[in-house]
VEXDREN-2710 file (C-alpha; in Angstrom, 1 decimal):
% VEXDREN-2710
k/r/px/py/pz
1/MET/61.0/119.5/10.1
2/ASP/57.9/119.8/8.1
3/THR/55.0/122.2/8.6
4/ALA/51.4/121.9/7.3
5/ALA/49.0/124.7/6.9
6/GLY/46.0/124.7/9.2
7/SER/42.4/124.3/8.1
8/ARG/41.2/126.9/5.7
9/GLN/37.7/128.2/5.4
10/ARG/36.5/130.0/2.2
11/SER/33.5/132.3/2.1
12/ALA/31.0/131.8/-0.7
13/GLY/32.0/133.8/-3.7
14/THR/35.6/134.3/-2.8
15/ARG/38.3/132.9/-5.1
16/GLN/41.3/131.1/-3.7
17/ARG/44.4/132.0/-5.6
18/ALA/47.1/130.0/-3.7
19/ALA/47.6/128.4/-0.4
20/ILE/50.8/126.9/1.0
21/LEU/49.9/123.4/2.1
22/GLY/53.2/122.7/3.7
23/SER/57.0/122.7/3.5
24/VAL/59.9/120.6/4.6
25/THR/63.6/121.3/4.8
26/ILE/66.0/118.3/4.8
27/PRO/69.7/118.0/5.1
28/GLY/71.4/117.5/1.7
29/ILE/72.1/113.9/2.3
30/PRO/70.7/111.1/0.0
31/GLU/69.2/109.2/2.9
32/HIS/66.8/112.0/3.6
33/VAL/65.1/111.8/0.1
34/SER/62.7/109.2/1.5
35/ALA/61.4/111.6/4.1
36/THR/60.6/114.1/1.3
37/ARG/58.7/111.4/-0.6
38/ALA/56.6/110.6/2.6
39/PHE/56.0/114.4/3.1
40/ILE/54.8/114.8/-0.5
41/ALA/52.5/111.8/-0.4
42/ARG/51.0/113.0/2.9
43/THR/50.6/116.6/1.7
44/ILE/49.2/115.9/-1.8
45/ALA/46.6/113.6/-0.3
46/ALA/44.8/116.7/0.9
47/VAL/44.4/117.9/-2.7
48/PRO/41.6/116.1/-4.5
49/ARG/42.3/114.8/-8.0
50/VAL/46.0/115.6/-8.1
51/ASP/48.2/112.6/-9.0
52/SER/50.2/112.1/-5.8
53/ASP/52.3/109.4/-7.4
54/ALA/53.5/111.8/-10.1
55/ALA/54.1/114.5/-7.5
56/THR/56.1/112.1/-5.4
57/LEU/58.2/110.9/-8.3
58/LEU/59.0/114.3/-9.7
59/THR/59.8/115.8/-6.3
60/SER/62.1/112.9/-5.5
61/GLU/63.9/113.4/-8.7
62/LEU/64.3/117.1/-8.1
63/VAL/65.5/116.7/-4.5
64/THR/68.0/114.0/-5.7
65/ASN/69.3/116.4/-8.4
66/ALA/69.7/119.2/-5.8
67/ILE/71.7/116.9/-3.6
68/GLN/73.9/115.6/-6.4
69/HIS/74.4/118.7/-8.5
70/THR/74.3/121.8/-6.2
71/ASP/75.8/123.1/-3.0
72/SER/72.9/121.5/-1.1
73/GLY/74.9/118.2/-1.3
74/THR/77.9/119.8/0.5
75/PRO/78.3/119.5/4.3
76/GLY/75.6/121.7/6.0
77/GLY/73.6/122.0/2.7
78/THR/69.8/121.7/2.7
79/VAL/66.9/121.3/0.3
80/THR/63.5/122.8/0.9
81/VAL/60.3/121.6/-0.7
82/VAL/57.2/123.8/-0.7
83/VAL/53.8/122.5/-1.8
84/ILE/51.3/125.2/-2.9
85/GLU/47.7/124.5/-3.8
86/VAL/46.7/126.7/-6.8
87/THR/43.2/127.0/-8.4
88/ASP/43.8/124.3/-10.9
89/GLY/46.1/121.9/-9.1
90/VAL/49.4/122.0/-7.2
91/LEU/52.7/123.8/-7.6
92/VAL/55.7/122.1/-6.0
93/GLU/59.0/124.1/-5.5
94/VAL/62.3/122.5/-4.7
95/VAL/64.8/125.1/-3.4
96/ASP/68.5/124.3/-3.3
97/ASP/71.6/126.1/-2.1
98/GLY/72.7/126.9/-5.7
99/SER/75.4/126.0/-8.1
100/ALA/77.4/127.4/-11.0
101/ASP/75.3/125.4/-13.5
102/THR/71.7/125.8/-14.6
103/PRO/69.2/122.8/-14.8
104/VAL/69.5/120.9/-18.0
105/VAL/67.0/118.4/-19.5
106/LYS/68.7/115.3/-21.0
107/GLY/66.2/114.3/-23.7
108/SER/66.3/110.5/-23.9
109/TRP/64.7/107.6/-22.2
110/TYR/67.8/105.6/-22.9
111/THR/70.4/107.4/-20.9
112/ALA/71.7/105.6/-17.9
113/GLU/71.2/108.5/-15.6
114/GLY/70.1/112.1/-15.6
115/GLN/66.4/111.6/-16.5
116/GLY/65.0/113.6/-13.6
117/LEU/64.2/116.8/-15.5
118/PHE/63.2/114.7/-18.5
119/LEU/60.5/113.1/-16.4
120/VAL/59.5/116.5/-15.0
121/GLU/59.2/117.8/-18.6
122/GLN/57.1/114.8/-19.6
123/LEU/54.7/114.5/-16.6
124/ALA/54.2/118.1/-15.4
125/ALA/51.9/120.5/-17.2
126/ARG/54.5/123.3/-16.7
127/TRP/57.8/123.6/-15.0
128/GLY/60.7/126.0/-14.8
129/PHE/63.4/127.4/-12.5
130/LEU/64.4/130.6/-10.9
131/ARG/67.9/131.5/-9.8
132/ASP/69.0/134.1/-7.3
133/PRO/72.1/134.6/-5.1
134/ALA/70.6/132.4/-2.4
135/GLY/70.1/129.4/-4.7
136/THR/67.9/127.8/-7.4
137/THR/64.2/127.0/-7.2
138/VAL/63.0/124.3/-9.6
139/TRP/59.2/124.1/-9.8
140/PHE/56.5/122.1/-11.5
141/HIS/52.8/122.3/-11.8
142/LEU/50.5/119.3/-11.8
143/PRO/46.9/120.1/-12.8
144/ALA/43.9/118.6/-11.0
145/CYS/42.3/115.8/-13.1
146/LEU/38.6/116.1/-14.1
147/PRO/36.3/113.9/-12.1
148/ASP/35.2/110.8/-14.1
149/ASN/31.6/112.1/-14.6
150/ALA/33.0/115.4/-16.0
151/ARG/35.2/113.5/-18.4
152/GLN/32.3/111.4/-19.6
153/ALA/30.2/114.5/-20.2
154/ASP/32.9/115.9/-22.5
155/MET/33.2/112.6/-24.4
156/PRO/31.5/112.4/-27.8
157/HIS/28.7/109.8/-27.9
158/SER/30.6/107.8/-30.5
159/ALA/33.8/107.6/-28.4
160/ASP/34.9/104.3/-26.9
161/PRO/34.9/104.8/-23.1
162/SER/37.6/102.1/-22.6
163/ALA/39.9/103.9/-25.0
164/PRO/42.7/106.0/-23.4
165/ALA/41.9/109.7/-23.2
166/PRO/43.7/111.8/-25.8
167/ARG/46.7/113.7/-24.4
168/ARG/46.0/117.4/-24.1
169/PRO/48.5/119.7/-25.9
170/ARG/51.4/120.9/-23.7
171/GLN/51.4/124.5/-22.7
172/ALA/54.4/126.7/-23.3
173/THR/56.7/126.6/-20.3
174/ARG/57.0/129.9/-18.5
175/PRO/57.9/130.6/-15.0
176/LEU/55.3/131.0/-12.3
177/PRO/56.2/133.3/-9.4
178/ARG/57.5/131.9/-6.2
179/ALA/55.1/131.2/-3.4
180/GLY/55.7/134.5/-1.7
181/ALA/55.1/136.4/-4.9
182/ILE/51.8/134.5/-5.4
183/LEU/50.6/135.3/-1.9
184/ARG/51.7/139.0/-2.2
185/THR/49.6/139.4/-5.3
186/ALA/46.6/137.8/-3.7
187/THR/46.3/140.4/-0.9
END
C-alpha cells in the first residue's frame, strides 16, 4: 500500500528542508518490483526538474537487489521505498530486512549481472547506505536540473548551445540522515 503526502503550503520567507512525498511497502517478491516503478514515476512527477526515468531505474535496481540479496526476499519479507523532496532535488530510500553482507559496487559495464549499485554510483549525485539491527537502508540523491533558461544564462557566449553540457564534478559520497532524522532536525 502506498501513501502520498497531502498538499503543502509554504509561507513566504520560510525554507523547506525536507518533505516526505510518499512511501510504499511491497512484499519481497520479484513480481512486485513493477508496482514500485509505477509508484516512483507517479511520485517523482510531482517534483519539477528531477529526472523521473533515472529515479525509476535506480529504485528498481535497489529494490531488485534487496529482494535478491537480503532477508527481504525470504517468505514474509518486505521492501519499503520512501521518496523525500529536499531543497535541491529528491532523496530516495530503499529499506530492506537486512543481510549479513554490505552493499558492494561491481565496477564494470561488462559484467553479466550485478550492475545495480554501479548504475546508482554513476547516475546519482550522492548515495550511501545505513545499517541497523532492523535492516539496511540504501539511499540516493538526484538533484533538480536547472531550467533551460538558467543553463543558457550560465553558458559563455562562445559556447555551442548544441554541444552537450559538461559533466559537473562528483561530490564525495557521505551519508545523509534517514527521513526521520531530517524531519527531526527541521523542527
